[in-house]
C-alpha positions in Angstrom: -34.0 -14.6 23.8 -34.8 -12.2 21.0 -33.6 -12.8 17.5 -31.7 -10.1 15.7 -32.2 -9.4 12.2 -29.1 -9.2 10.1 -28.0 -5.6 9.5 -28.2 -4.2 6.0 -24.8 -3.6 4.4 -23.6 0.0 4.7 -23.8 2.0 1.5 -20.0 1.7 1.0 -20.2 -2.1 1.5 -23.1 -2.4 -1.0 -21.0 -1.0 -3.9 -18.4 -3.8 -3.8 -15.3 -3.7 -5.9 -14.9 -1.1 -8.6 -14.4 -1.7 -12.3 -11.5 -4.2 -12.9 -12.0 -5.9 -9.5 -10.1 -3.2 -7.6 -11.5 -1.1 -4.9 -11.4 2.7 -5.2 -8.6 4.5 -3.5 -10.2 7.9 -4.2 -11.1 8.4 -0.5 -7.5 7.6 0.8 -5.2 10.4 1.6 -2.1 11.0 -0.5 0.6 10.2 2.0 3.2 12.2 0.2 1.2 15.4 0.9 0.7 14.7 4.6 2.5 17.0 6.9 3.6 14.1 9.1 4.9 11.9 6.2 8.5 10.7 6.6 11.0 9.6 3.9 12.7 6.3 4.2 15.3 4.6 2.1 14.4 1.2 0.8 16.8 -1.2 -0.8 15.2 -3.6 -3.4 16.6 -6.7 -4.8 15.3 -7.9 -8.1 16.3 -10.6 -10.6 18.1 -7.8 -12.5 20.1 -6.4 -9.5 19.8 -4.2 -6.6 18.6 -0.5 -6.2 18.0 1.9 -3.4 15.1 4.3 -3.6 13.4 6.8 -1.2 9.6 6.8 -0.6 7.3 8.9 1.5 5.3 7.0 4.0 3.1 7.5 7.0 5.0 7.3 10.4 2.8 4.4 11.2 3.6 2.5 8.0 5.2 -1.0 8.5 8.4 -1.9 6.8 6.6 -4.3 4.6 4.3 -1.4 3.5 7.3 0.8 2.7 8.9 -2.0 0.6 5.7 -2.5 -1.3 5.3 1.2 -2.0 8.9 1.4 -3.2 8.4 -1.7 -5.5 5.3 0.0 -7.0 7.1 3.4 -7.3 9.8 1.7 -9.3 7.4 -0.3 -11.3 9.1 -3.6 -10.5 6.9 -6.6 -11.6 6.3 -9.1 -8.9 7.9 -11.8 -11.1 11.2 -10.0 -10.8 11.0 -8.9 -7.3 13.1 -10.9 -4.7 13.1 -8.9 -1.5 13.3 -5.5 0.1 14.7 -3.9 3.2 14.1 -0.5 4.9 17.5 1.2 5.6 16.5 4.3 7.5 
């Protein structure tokens, strides 16, 4: 049996997390500008009440992703967030 040497990390792997411990999203497409983006209504429950917002997401996005995007769009802190639901 031959032994394989471990592969070197790819250039993108070698960089690791960017400043602040977060990875760069510069290479990710802006979903709102995609021609196949869809708009969904999301109802968010917080400690302060309920609100309904619309967000643009990829047609392949999960409901959980849409809820998270709506929460971030509305700048709701995680401490106040209770739950969310995609309406349509």
